[in-house]
C-alpha positions in Angstrom: 86.4 65.7 -16.6 88.0 67.3 -14.0 89.1 65.1 -10.6 86.0 66.7 -8.1 83.3 65.2 -11.0 85.3 61.6 -11.2 85.2 61.0 -7.4 81.6 62.3 -7.6 80.6 60.3 -10.2 82.7 56.8 -8.5 80.8 57.6 -5.4 77.5 58.0 -6.7 76.6 61.4 -5.9 77.5 65.1 -4.9 80.3 66.0 -2.9 79.7 68.7 0.6 81.6 71.8 0.4 83.7 70.7 3.2 84.2 67.2 0.6 85.3 69.4 -2.1 87.8 71.6 0.3 89.4 68.6 1.3 89.7 66.8 -2.0 91.1 70.0 -3.6 94.1 70.4 -0.7 95.1 66.7 -1.1 95.1 67.3 -5.0 98.1 69.9 -3.4 99.9 66.8 -2.0 99.2 63.8 -4.3 98.9 63.2 -8.0 95.0 63.1 -9.6 95.8 59.2 -10.7 96.7 58.2 -6.7 93.6 60.6 -5.1 91.4 58.8 -7.6 92.6 54.9 -6.8 91.8 56.0 -3.3 88.0 57.2 -3.9 87.4 53.8 -6.0 88.7 51.6 -2.8 86.5 53.9 -0.6 83.5 54.1 -2.7 81.9 51.3 -0.7 82.5 52.9 2.6 80.2 54.4 4.6 82.5 57.2 5.3 84.6 57.3 1.9 85.8 60.8 2.6 87.2 59.6 6.0 88.3 56.5 4.4 90.0 57.9 1.8 91.6 60.3 3.9 93.1 57.5 6.3 94.1 55.4 2.7 96.1 58.7 1.6 97.8 59.3 4.8 99.4 55.2 4.9 100.3 56.0 1.4 102.3 58.9 2.6 103.3 56.8 6.1 103.8 53.3 5.0 106.0 52.3 8.3 102.9 53.5 10.0 100.3 50.8 8.5 100.4 47.6 10.6 102.2 48.6 13.8 100.4 47.2 16.8 100.5 48.7 19.9 102.8 47.6 22.8 101.4 45.2 25.7 101.2 45.6 29.0 101.7 43.2 31.3 99.7 43.1 34.4 101.1 40.9 37.6 97.8 38.7 38.6 96.9 39.8 42.0 97.2 36.8 44.4 94.2 37.2 47.1 93.4 33.9 48.3 90.7 35.2 50.8 88.2 36.6 47.8 85.4 34.1 47.9 84.2 35.8 44.2 87.5 36.0 42.7 88.3 32.0 43.5 84.5 31.5 42.2 85.5 33.4 39.3 88.1 31.5 38.5 87.0 28.2 38.6 83.7 29.8 36.6 86.8 30.8 33.6 88.8 27.6 33.8 
């Protein structure tokens, strides 16, 4: 059984032509076992092809996973003349 048939079996449906081409392209970069494992992980997702592609991206770029975006600190604006702002502060506290 070839790779495409095994992915069809895992996902429980036939592949679209675009999915077929993407899997063929991925087979040039990854081994069959790695692709099948990613397909297995993505089998229960709404968009299994996209989930599988992202999983394989993290296989290729392991340092990207888990990176957090930088927090931007914003200085609070002190406007004591704003009645609306004072009411908002009271309601949040």
